[in-house]
N, C-alpha and C positions, 0 to 999 in steps of 0.2 A: 656380157659387155670387156672386154680390153684396149688391149696394147693399137689405138687408128681406126678409134672411133667415131662416126664422122652420123651427122644427124643428115637426111634427106625427109622433106615435107613432098607427098602426093597424094593429094584430091584427102587430106585431111590423116593420111595411114602414113609410117611411120616405118623407113626402109630403112635395115645396118648395111654396113660395109664396111670394110677397112682403107685402108691408105693403100696404095699401092707401094709396094718397092719403089726405086730408081733404074729401071729398066738399064744396063752397058749395053750401047751398040754391038751387035754381033761383031768377034773378031776383035773387038777393044779388051785394053790389057788394061787396068789405072794403074800411072806412073808413083812408085813412093816418092814419099819425099825426101827419101835420103838417096834414091836414084838421082835424082836433081843437085843436092847436094856431092855430093861422091864428084857424080861425071862438071861441077861446076866448079871446083876445088882443084880435078885432074889437073881441068882446061888452061886454068890461071898456074898455077905448082907450075906444068911445061912449058908458058913462055914464059915466069917469071925465070926460068931455067933457064932455056933459051938465051931469054935477054940480056942473063946475066954471064953466058959464055963466047953470046959472037955477040957483034956491036949495038949498041941500041940505034935499035931500026924501027922506026914509028909501023908500020907493017906489021908490025909485029904483036900492038897494041889492041890490034881487033880482034886477038883471044883471050887475052885479058878479060877485055870488058864482056864480050864474051858467056867468058868459066865469070866472070863478076852475074852477069844475065839468070844462068842458071843457078845461083846460089839464090838469090832476090828468091824465085820463083822457088825454090824449097823450103827455104821461112818462111814465104807467104803461103804455102801448102802449110807448113803444122799453124801457125797460126790461126789460118781460116780450117780446120781442124778442130782447133780446140774450142773457137768461135761456133762451131755446127754441130760439134756433143752438148752446148751448151744451148742453143735453142733446140736441138732436141729432144732436151728434160723439158724446155719450157713449154714445148709440141705437148708431149705426153701430159704432162700438167693439163693443159689448156682441152689436150682430149679426155683426160679421165669429167673432169668437169658438164665439159658437153656430155656423156651419156651419163654421166649423175642428173641430167636437168634432165638429159634428153627422155629417158627413164619415170620421173616422175607425170613430164610430161604424159606420158605417152599411158599410167595411169591414171594421170583424170578425161583423156581421151578416152580407155573403155569404162569409164567411169560413167561417164554424158553419156555413150550409148548403149550403157546400161538397162540407163536410165531414161532411157528415149525407151527401148523396146519396152518393161513394163510397161511404159503408157503412153498405147502409140492412138489414142484417141487425140490427142494433144498438138501430135506436129506430123504426126505424117497421112490424114485428111484432110479430101480435099472437097470441094459440092464442086456439082455438075449446074452451067450458068442457064439452061435452057429448061433442065427437069430440079432439080436440085439435088438428087438424090447422093450420095457420099458416096468415097472414091479414094484408094490410094493412092499418094502423093507418085510411086512413079507411073501414074496410066495415065494412057496419051488420052482413050477416048474414055466414054461413059460408057458402063456396061447398059444400063438398060434401057435407053433414048440413040443416043453414037453419038452425041456434039466430041468436037475435039473442046482439050481441058485447058492444050498451055498454046 
């Protein structure tokens, strides 16, 4: 039981599976934070350069704000990346806790199954309503008279 172990309950049986990694879309390459900062800095810097050389035209301010948007996105990716790493560490601790708890629950369940198997007369026996013959729990029909047990 390692990283990414979760629990599933299915008819009192336990199954393990690993948390799937986040899938990237086909052909999608994630853009790093520094690329946004570089593009935003270049656009903003070039716009400021042009505004200083040429008359202060209001149509050029669009590029200034576009560059600022890229810079804000880059800074957001830095902040979110640090937050995501912290969240991943918390997730690992939670997963380890669940894995430990699951192993304890599984041991208790296995112990109960072994205890029931060692005492079959107490839990697994039913009586036929017609003739009173004992039959196992999984039987649908009485083996002596054929009456329906369920």
